[in-house]
C-alpha positions in Angstrom: 13.0 202.0 -103.0 12.2 201.8 -106.2 13.3 198.9 -108.5 13.4 198.2 -112.5 14.3 194.6 -113.7 17.1 195.3 -116.2 15.9 192.5 -118.1 12.0 193.1 -117.8 11.3 192.1 -121.6 12.8 189.2 -121.7 11.3 188.0 -118.3 7.9 189.4 -119.8 8.7 187.3 -122.5 8.9 184.1 -120.7 6.4 185.0 -118.5 3.8 185.4 -121.6 5.6 182.0 -123.1 4.7 180.0 -120.1 1.4 181.5 -119.6 0.7 180.3 -123.2 2.3 176.9 -122.8 -0.5 176.4 -119.2 -3.1 177.4 -121.6 -2.5 174.6 -123.9 -2.0 172.1 -121.5 -5.4 173.0 -120.0 -7.2 172.4 -124.1 -4.8 169.7 -124.0 -6.8 168.0 -120.5 -10.1 169.1 -121.8 -9.3 167.3 -125.1 -8.0 164.0 -123.2 -4.5 164.3 -125.0 -2.4 161.7 -124.1 -0.7 161.9 -120.3 2.5 161.6 -121.7 2.1 164.4 -123.9 0.8 166.8 -121.3 3.4 166.0 -119.0 6.1 166.7 -121.7 4.0 170.4 -121.7 4.0 170.9 -117.8 7.8 169.7 -117.8 8.2 172.7 -120.5 6.1 175.2 -118.1 8.5 174.1 -114.9 11.7 175.2 -117.2 10.1 178.0 -118.3 9.1 179.1 -114.9 12.5 178.5 -113.5 14.3 180.1 -116.5 12.6 183.2 -115.6 13.7 183.0 -111.4 16.9 182.8 -112.7 16.7 185.6 -114.6 15.3 187.7 -111.7 17.8 186.2 -109.1 20.7 187.4 -111.3 19.4 191.0 -111.4 18.4 191.1 -107.5 22.0 190.1 -106.6 23.6 192.2 -109.5 21.7 195.5 -108.0 19.9 195.2 -104.7 22.4 192.7 -103.3 25.6 194.9 -104.9 24.0 198.1 -103.0 22.8 195.9 -99.5 26.4 195.1 -99.0 27.1 198.5 -99.8 25.0 200.2 -97.6 25.4 197.2 -95.1 21.8 197.0 -95.6 21.0 193.3 -93.7 17.6 193.2 -94.3 17.9 192.9 -98.6 20.5 189.8 -97.6 17.6 188.2 -95.0 15.0 188.8 -97.6 17.3 187.4 -100.3 17.6 184.0 -98.3 14.2 183.8 -97.6 13.2 184.1 -101.0 15.5 181.2 -102.5 14.7 178.8 -100.0 11.3 179.5 -101.3 12.5 179.1 -104.7 14.1 176.2 -104.0 11.8 174.3 -102.4 
């Protein structure tokens, strides 16, 4: 089944920002920057990644899960439960 993310542009932009933050963190470590500053940037990356996950989860629920319920596709629901378990760890 083909899947298109409704918020594809926003997701790609957020991922790009997170990658940029990671590159900045790498440079900060290479430059021996203060650990507190590095930790603050790591927190920003974690938040960015979690926000991407929330966007994808909402998209999945609004489209794939709704369709799965309508067609009685238990596999999609099982896959969602598995993904949520891994996402929340």
